[in-house]
MMTF fields as JSON, N, C-alpha, C and O atoms, coordinates in Angstrom:
{
  "mmtfVersion": "1.0.0",
  "mmtfProducer": "UNKNOWN",
  "numBonds": 215,
  "numAtoms": 216,
  "numGroups": 54,
  "numChains": 1,
  "numModels": 1,
  "chainsPerModel": [1],
  "groupsPerChain": [54],
  "chainIdList": ["A"],
  "bondAtomList": [4, 2, 8, 6, 12, 10, 16, 14, 20, 18, 24, 22, 28, 26, 32, 30, 36, 34, 40, 38, 44, 42, 48, 46, 52, 50, 56, 54, 60, 58, 64, 62, 68, 66, 72, 70, 76, 74, 80, 78, 84, 82, 88, 86, 92, 90, 96, 94, 100, 98, 104, 102, 108, 106, 112, 110, 116, 114, 120, 118, 124, 122, 128, 126, 132, 130, 136, 134, 140, 138, 144, 142, 148, 146, 152, 150, 156, 154, 160, 158, 164, 162, 168, 166, 172, 170, 176, 174, 180, 178, 184, 182, 188, 186, 192, 190, 196, 194, 200, 198, 204, 202, 208, 206, 212, 210],
  "bondOrderList": [1, 1, 1, 1, 1, 1, 1, 1, 1, 1, 1, 1, 1, 1, 1, 1, 1, 1, 1, 1, 1, 1, 1, 1, 1, 1, 1, 1, 1, 1, 1, 1, 1, 1, 1, 1, 1, 1, 1, 1, 1, 1, 1, 1, 1, 1, 1, 1, 1, 1, 1, 1, 1],
  "groupList": [{"groupName": "MET", "atomNameList": ["N", "CA", "C", "O"], "elementList": ["N", "C", "C", "O"], "formalChargeList": [0, 0, 0, 0], "bondAtomList": [1, 0, 2, 1, 3, 2], "bondOrderList": [1, 1, 2], "singleLetterCode": "M", "chemCompType": "L-PEPTIDE LINKING"}, {"groupName": "HIS", "atomNameList": ["N", "CA", "C", "O"], "elementList": ["N", "C", "C", "O"], "formalChargeList": [0, 0, 0, 0], "bondAtomList": [1, 0, 2, 1, 3, 2], "bondOrderList": [1, 1, 2], "singleLetterCode": "H", "chemCompType": "L-PEPTIDE LINKING"}, {"groupName": "VAL", "atomNameList": ["N", "CA", "C", "O"], "elementList": ["N", "C", "C", "O"], "formalChargeList": [0, 0, 0, 0], "bondAtomList": [1, 0, 2, 1, 3, 2], "bondOrderList": [1, 1, 2], "singleLetterCode": "V", "chemCompType": "L-PEPTIDE LINKING"}, {"groupName": "LEU", "atomNameList": ["N", "CA", "C", "O"], "elementList": ["N", "C", "C", "O"], "formalChargeList": [0, 0, 0, 0], "bondAtomList": [1, 0, 2, 1, 3, 2], "bondOrderList": [1, 1, 2], "singleLetterCode": "L", "chemCompType": "L-PEPTIDE LINKING"}, {"groupName": "GLU", "atomNameList": ["N", "CA", "C", "O"], "elementList": ["N", "C", "C", "O"], "formalChargeList": [0, 0, 0, 0], "bondAtomList": [1, 0, 2, 1, 3, 2], "bondOrderList": [1, 1, 2], "singleLetterCode": "E", "chemCompType": "L-PEPTIDE LINKING"}, {"groupName": "LYS", "atomNameList": ["N", "CA", "C", "O"], "elementList": ["N", "C", "C", "O"], "formalChargeList": [0, 0, 0, 0], "bondAtomList": [1, 0, 2, 1, 3, 2], "bondOrderList": [1, 1, 2], "singleLetterCode": "K", "chemCompType": "L-PEPTIDE LINKING"}, {"groupName": "THR", "atomNameList": ["N", "CA", "C", "O"], "elementList": ["N", "C", "C", "O"], "formalChargeList": [0, 0, 0, 0], "bondAtomList": [1, 0, 2, 1, 3, 2], "bondOrderList": [1, 1, 2], "singleLetterCode": "T", "chemCompType": "L-PEPTIDE LINKING"}, {"groupName": "ASP", "atomNameList": ["N", "CA", "C", "O"], "elementList": ["N", "C", "C", "O"], "formalChargeList": [0, 0, 0, 0], "bondAtomList": [1, 0, 2, 1, 3, 2], "bondOrderList": [1, 1, 2], "singleLetterCode": "D", "chemCompType": "L-PEPTIDE LINKING"}, {"groupName": "ARG", "atomNameList": ["N", "CA", "C", "O"], "elementList": ["N", "C", "C", "O"], "formalChargeList": [0, 0, 0, 0], "bondAtomList": [1, 0, 2, 1, 3, 2], "bondOrderList": [1, 1, 2], "singleLetterCode": "R", "chemCompType": "L-PEPTIDE LINKING"}, {"groupName": "ILE", "atomNameList": ["N", "CA", "C", "O"], "elementList": ["N", "C", "C", "O"], "formalChargeList": [0, 0, 0, 0], "bondAtomList": [1, 0, 2, 1, 3, 2], "bondOrderList": [1, 1, 2], "singleLetterCode": "I", "chemCompType": "L-PEPTIDE LINKING"}, {"groupName": "SER", "atomNameList": ["N", "CA", "C", "O"], "elementList": ["N", "C", "C", "O"], "formalChargeList": [0, 0, 0, 0], "bondAtomList": [1, 0, 2, 1, 3, 2], "bondOrderList": [1, 1, 2], "singleLetterCode": "S", "chemCompType": "L-PEPTIDE LINKING"}, {"groupName": "PHE", "atomNameList": ["N", "CA", "C", "O"], "elementList": ["N", "C", "C", "O"], "formalChargeList": [0, 0, 0, 0], "bondAtomList": [1, 0, 2, 1, 3, 2], "bondOrderList": [1, 1, 2], "singleLetterCode": "F", "chemCompType": "L-PEPTIDE LINKING"}, {"groupName": "GLY", "atomNameList": ["N", "CA", "C", "O"], "elementList": ["N", "C", "C", "O"], "formalChargeList": [0, 0, 0, 0], "bondAtomList": [1, 0, 2, 1, 3, 2], "bondOrderList": [1, 1, 2], "singleLetterCode": "G", "chemCompType": "PEPTIDE LINKING"}, {"groupName": "TYR", "atomNameList": ["N", "CA", "C", "O"], "elementList": ["N", "C", "C", "O"], "formalChargeList": [0, 0, 0, 0], "bondAtomList": [1, 0, 2, 1, 3, 2], "bondOrderList": [1, 1, 2], "singleLetterCode": "Y", "chemCompType": "L-PEPTIDE LINKING"}, {"groupName": "ASN", "atomNameList": ["N", "CA", "C", "O"], "elementList": ["N", "C", "C", "O"], "formalChargeList": [0, 0, 0, 0], "bondAtomList": [1, 0, 2, 1, 3, 2], "bondOrderList": [1, 1, 2], "singleLetterCode": "N", "chemCompType": "L-PEPTIDE LINKING"}, {"groupName": "ALA", "atomNameList": ["N", "CA", "C", "O"], "elementList": ["N", "C", "C", "O"], "formalChargeList": [0, 0, 0, 0], "bondAtomList": [1, 0, 2, 1, 3, 2], "bondOrderList": [1, 1, 2], "singleLetterCode": "A", "chemCompType": "L-PEPTIDE LINKING"}, {"groupName": "PRO", "atomNameList": ["N", "CA", "C", "O"], "elementList": ["N", "C", "C", "O"], "formalChargeList": [0, 0, 0, 0], "bondAtomList": [1, 0, 2, 1, 3, 2], "bondOrderList": [1, 1, 2], "singleLetterCode": "P", "chemCompType": "L-PEPTIDE LINKING"}],
  "groupTypeList": [0, 1, 2, 2, 3, 4, 5, 3, 6, 4, 3, 7, 0, 0, 2, 8, 8, 0, 9, 1, 4, 0, 2, 1, 4, 10, 11, 12, 9, 4, 5, 13, 9, 4, 4, 8, 3, 0, 10, 6, 14, 13, 3, 11, 3, 0, 9, 0, 13, 9, 15, 16, 16, 15],
  "groupIdList": [1, 2, 3, 4, 5, 6, 7, 8, 9, 10, 11, 12, 13, 14, 15, 16, 17, 18, 19, 20, 21, 22, 23, 24, 25, 26, 27, 28, 29, 30, 31, 32, 33, 34, 35, 36, 37, 38, 39, 40, 41, 42, 43, 44, 45, 46, 47, 48, 49, 50, 51, 52, 53, 54],
  "secStructList": [7, 2, 2, 2, 2, 2, 2, 2, 2, 2, 2, 2, 2, 2, 2, 2, 2, 2, 2, 2, 2, 2, 2, 2, 2, 2, 2, 6, 7, 4, 4, 4, 2, 2, 2, 2, 2, 2, 6, 7, 7, 7, 7, 7, 7, 7, 7, 7, 7, 7, 7, 7, 7, 7],
  "xCoordList": [95.308, 96.179, 95.929, 96.161, 95.42, 95.471, 94.242, 94.167, 93.133, 92.106, 92.623, 92.128, 93.445, 93.706, 94.559, 94.532, 95.369, 96.385, 95.655, 95.943, 94.615, 93.951, 93.102, 92.854, 92.617, 92.067, 92.991, 92.775, 94.035, 95.157, 95.56, 95.64, 95.709, 96.221, 94.943, 95.124, 93.805, 92.508, 92.452, 92.068, 92.936, 92.642, 93.945, 93.797, 95.234, 96.349, 95.845, 96.013, 95.496, 94.94, 94.187, 94.546, 93.002, 92.105, 92.623, 92.279, 93.518, 94.101, 95.11, 95.246, 95.856, 96.687, 96.097, 96.576, 94.674, 93.889, 93.372, 93.476, 92.909, 92.556, 93.816, 93.632, 94.988, 95.969, 96.368, 96.72, 96.343, 96.728, 95.783, 96.11, 94.474, 93.452, 93.682, 93.597, 93.968, 93.869, 95.007, 94.879, 96.221, 97.41, 97.26, 97.481, 96.867, 96.348, 95.349, 95.652, 94.618, 93.406, 93.953, 93.454, 94.785, 95.439, 96.51, 96.873, 97.133, 97.843, 97.228, 97.896, 96.016, 95.053, 95.582, 95.574, 96.063, 96.298, 95.37, 95.869, 94.283, 93.302, 93.463, 93.098, 93.838, 93.662, 95.065, 95.159, 95.835, 96.869, 96.869, 97.81, 95.786, 95.651, 95.484, 95.749, 95.125, 94.889, 96.195, 96.585, 97.025, 98.336, 99.222, 99.94, 99.115, 100.187, 99.922, 100.825, 98.488, 98.203, 98.757, 99.431, 98.381, 98.758, 100.309, 100.787, 100.957, 102.391, 103.212, 104.424, 102.482, 102.657, 102.0, 101.119, 102.382, 101.675, 102.384, 103.55, 102.103, 102.929, 102.222, 101.057, 103.202, 102.63, 103.004, 104.038, 101.965, 102.552, 103.027, 102.296, 104.376, 104.927, 104.933, 105.313, 104.569, 104.689, 105.871, 105.886, 106.706, 107.9, 107.76, 107.825, 107.573, 107.64, 108.925, 109.844, 108.942, 110.266, 109.974, 109.006, 111.069, 110.764, 112.049, 113.195, 111.248, 112.036, 113.327, 113.183, 114.562, 115.591, 115.35, 114.722, 115.761, 115.829, 116.375, 117.192, 115.897, 116.475, 117.166, 117.764],
  "yCoordList": [31.288, 32.134, 32.762, 33.901, 31.682, 32.024, 32.869, 33.53, 33.005, 33.737, 35.179, 36.126, 35.47, 36.655, 37.313, 38.508, 36.327, 36.893, 37.367, 38.453, 36.598, 36.801, 38.07, 38.642, 38.563, 39.769, 40.948, 42.03, 40.574, 41.696, 42.136, 43.244, 41.03, 41.299, 41.993, 42.86, 41.664, 42.318, 43.857, 44.76, 44.103, 45.422, 46.118, 47.309, 45.574, 46.168, 46.323, 47.452, 45.746, 45.882, 46.969, 47.794, 47.332, 48.098, 49.539, 50.524, 49.56, 51.047, 51.388, 52.543, 50.26, 50.816, 51.413, 52.391, 50.6, 51.036, 52.464, 53.347, 52.707, 54.133, 55.097, 56.181, 54.908, 55.98, 55.969, 57.016, 54.907, 54.887, 55.734, 56.433, 55.618, 56.292, 57.875, 58.76, 58.091, 59.724, 60.036, 61.186, 59.592, 60.093, 60.256, 61.304, 59.08, 59.073, 60.354, 61.285, 60.34, 61.255, 62.822, 63.776, 63.045, 64.534, 64.651, 65.816, 63.688, 64.097, 63.861, 64.1, 63.412, 63.551, 62.211, 62.275, 60.942, 59.91, 58.699, 57.593, 58.894, 57.959, 56.634, 55.582, 56.543, 55.455, 54.578, 53.398, 55.051, 54.105, 53.298, 52.583, 53.476, 53.109, 51.517, 50.996, 50.713, 49.255, 48.719, 47.681, 49.471, 49.134, 48.933, 47.946, 50.175, 50.191, 49.273, 48.653, 49.149, 48.065, 46.62, 45.919, 46.332, 44.864, 44.705, 43.701, 45.679, 45.509, 45.534, 45.323, 45.797, 45.797, 44.946, 45.406, 43.752, 42.643, 42.633, 42.974, 42.35, 41.928, 40.665, 40.29, 40.132, 38.769, 39.081, 39.63, 38.615, 38.753, 37.561, 36.608, 37.281, 36.213, 35.971, 36.828, 35.008, 34.8, 33.873, 32.836, 34.187, 33.2, 32.733, 33.566, 31.424, 30.997, 30.906, 30.208, 31.71, 31.421, 30.879, 31.207, 29.735, 28.801, 29.45, 29.665, 29.734, 30.222, 29.39, 28.19, 29.934, 28.992, 28.438, 29.134, 27.304, 26.626, 27.717, 28.53, 27.749, 28.509, 27.742, 28.27],
  "zCoordList": [136.609, 136.177, 134.564, 134.158, 133.884, 132.265, 132.166, 131.129, 133.136, 132.613, 133.137, 132.526, 134.064, 134.456, 133.425, 133.134, 132.873, 131.766, 130.703, 130.2, 130.237, 129.209, 129.227, 128.166, 130.479, 130.784, 130.742, 130.197, 131.393, 131.347, 129.528, 128.998, 129.067, 127.46, 126.795, 125.94, 127.135, 126.35, 126.858, 126.115, 128.404, 128.601, 128.076, 127.802, 127.881, 127.405, 125.817, 125.357, 125.296, 123.753, 123.731, 122.891, 124.55, 124.494, 124.793, 124.14, 125.889, 126.088, 124.942, 124.539, 124.402, 123.368, 122.207, 121.633, 121.743, 120.755, 121.137, 120.286, 122.164, 122.218, 122.277, 121.724, 122.816, 122.657, 121.265, 120.723, 120.67, 118.977, 118.218, 117.259, 118.753, 117.795, 118.149, 117.297, 119.454, 119.748, 119.222, 118.803, 118.974, 118.589, 116.94, 116.334, 116.381, 114.857, 114.691, 113.946, 115.141, 114.658, 115.147, 114.551, 116.027, 116.367, 115.209, 115.046, 114.323, 113.196, 111.979, 110.972, 111.843, 110.793, 109.952, 108.723, 110.645, 109.811, 110.295, 110.505, 110.43, 111.115, 110.075, 110.601, 109.006, 108.072, 108.534, 108.194, 109.103, 109.408, 110.764, 111.112, 111.448, 112.903, 112.886, 113.969, 111.942, 112.017, 111.694, 112.229, 110.703, 110.114, 111.168, 111.331, 112.059, 113.152, 114.223, 114.783, 114.579, 115.808, 115.455, 116.21, 114.274, 113.749, 114.029, 114.557, 113.666, 113.517, 114.965, 114.995, 116.09, 117.332, 118.337, 119.064, 118.405, 119.375, 120.472, 120.273, 121.652, 122.655, 123.435, 123.305, 124.246, 124.895, 126.657, 127.037, 127.504, 128.692, 129.0, 128.728, 129.65, 129.972, 131.796, 132.594, 132.05, 133.615, 133.656, 132.992, 134.314, 134.921, 136.444, 137.348, 136.687, 138.095, 138.657, 138.23, 139.72, 140.58, 141.742, 142.427, 142.12, 143.282, 144.063, 143.67, 145.638, 146.677, 146.976, 147.209, 146.988, 147.543, 148.889, 149.687, 149.229, 150.423, 151.336, 150.904, 152.707, 153.648, 154.538, 155.475]
}
């Protein structure tokens, strides 16, 4: 499960970087991309639910 979450986090970061780059480039403020990306870090959290007894 840990490996899957690591891969999902990597994919999320890659997609967010691409989106931020496109938006920043469209406004002509490319120099702020790294600053913006470093200010928004997210974690994937998994919570284990146990089914109630039937």
